[in-house]
C-alpha positions, -999 to +999 in steps of 0.1 A: -001+003+003+032+024+004+034+021-033-003+032-039+003+061-014+036+074-034+015+075-064-011+096-049+007+121-039+025+124-064-004+126-089-021+150-066+009+173-064+006+173-102-026+182-099-025+206-084+006+224-098-012+223-130-041+240-112-020+265-100-003+270-133-025+276-163-054+298-164-080+283-183-076+236-174-097+212-183-096+172-177-103+147-202-127+125-187-127+091-210-154+075-188-127+045-188-113+029-153-079+056-159-097+090-158-120+074-136-092+073-112-079+108-121-110+120-117-115+109-078-076+120-072-087+157-086-113+155-054-091+143-028-063+171-044-097+196-039-113+186-006-145+166-025-148+191-053-141+194-087-124+225-098-119+217-130-141+214-160-144+178-172-141+174-210-158+143-224-154+139-262-188+118-274-180+100-314-218+093-306-205+059-314-200+049-277-213+019-259-247+033-248-237+021-206-203+047-207-231+074-216-255+067-192-228+061-164-212+093-178-245+111-172-250+096-134-217+107-117-217+137-132-247+144-116-244+129-086-209+148-085-217+178-092-193+179-123-191+207-148-195+189-180-186+195-219-194+171-242-174+179-274-184+166-310-173+169-342-208+175-358-199+186-388-180+153-396-210+133-380-239+150-403-218+147-437-220+108-425-185+101-407-190+067-389-165+036-388-171+020-422-161+050-437-122+042-422-113+033-389-088+057-389-106+081-408-134+083-383-109+082-358-091+110-368-124+134-374-142+125-342-120+120-314-086+141-330-105+166-347-134+166-327-111+172-291-086+200-313-128+217-323-134+216-286-102+230-266-098+263-293-140+262-287-132+267-253-095+283-250-079+254-225-044+263-220-038+233-199-056+193-202-053+168-179-053+134-196-051+101-177-023+080-196-002+054-182+030+053-198+026+012-196-007+013-217+010+018-251+041+023-265+041+057-274+028+070-243+058+057-226+076+091-244+053+112-225+067+136-197+041+150-171+036+186-189+040+178-220+035+209-248+022+210-280+023+235-312-008+256-320-019+225-343-021+209-313+004+183-326+031+164-302+066+154-309+086+137-290+121+153-301+107+184-282+098+177-247+114+194-221+132+168-192+121+159-159+150+154-135+146+144-101+105+153-101+112+191-115+088+200-140+084+227-165+050+247-159+059+279-176+058+277-213+057+307-242+021+321-240+002+300-266+017+268-261-009+239-252-001+218-224-014+184-216-004+171-177+000+133-172-011+132-136-010+092-140+022+082-159+039+059-133+013+038-124+004+005-139-029-015-153-026-036-121-020-002-094-053+017-111-069-017-100-055-018-069-063+016-062-099+013-071-100-014-045-085+006-018-107+033-022-139+016-031-139+036-066-176+032-080-160+020-119-187+013-149-199-027-145-184-028-184-150-044-170-169-070-152-184-109-163-216-102-163-218-138-163-215-150-197-176-151-193-161-120-213-159-086-206-140-050-213-104-043-206-105-007-223-130+014-232-141+035-261-165+033-296-188-001-299-179-007-332-140-010-331-134-025-290-138-061-281-143-081-249-118-101-240-124-140-223-126-135-190-149-146-157-133-118-133-167-107-115-151-080-090-117-063-087-100-088-068-106-111-098-097-081-123-058-084-101-056-121-097-056-120-135-038-098-147-009-107-125-010-142-152-018-122-183+006-117-209-019-105-230-018-066-240-039-043-222-056-031-257-053-064-273-092-050-277-087-016-296-089-016-331-067+008-340-038-004-320-039-030-343-022-010-373+000+016-351-033+041-355-032+054-321+007+061-327-008+083-358-031+097-335-015+108-303+013+126-329-021+144-346-033+154-307-050+126-297-045+117-261 
């Protein structure tokens, strides 16, 4: 538990540094376990209150249970929720059948960029972990993007001995990553420790499958698993060699690498 406490302390410190140093800050909430743990940490950092607006990019193809969970928790916890969409692309008929990368670029990357620009956010808190997907291991805790939200991993500031760069040139867009050091097992151990309410899609509902990672319904698959609670998920993860995002279609052709380079999470 000491390791979880150290992770919690560092994440809360990063969240408070972000709140102190960015005048127009938001947090991306994907409805998944990582961003929900991050939301829990924000509420701990600010004494039960979430003073940061939550941005959810709704492609209109999300699993319907995710939207119901989002709306219920937002009401129960008194959250300020900003739902972003690329309405122009949706009205033009964009959908996964037109190509996975085309759809993700239009509905996720462009949807996020338009929402951030419309609201003028200069700091965005994101729940990525370095162990989840290869390109995320190149991130910093405070990671600058250019004016187009493009990310160049070769132009990241050094972060030595937990000394974080929080001052940037005016107009710089910065992503903040409080969960960078956490692992998938750490996330579930913390969910157990804090009794955090997560969406039931992560658990086997009796058919021998569950979601390990959540996204859009047409592009996200379940895994074979009989884990019906958090303890069983932790035990399962200690013995698996299957990648966390193996059920996510955009990862199969290195699509996430392109999405991240172009400004998505």
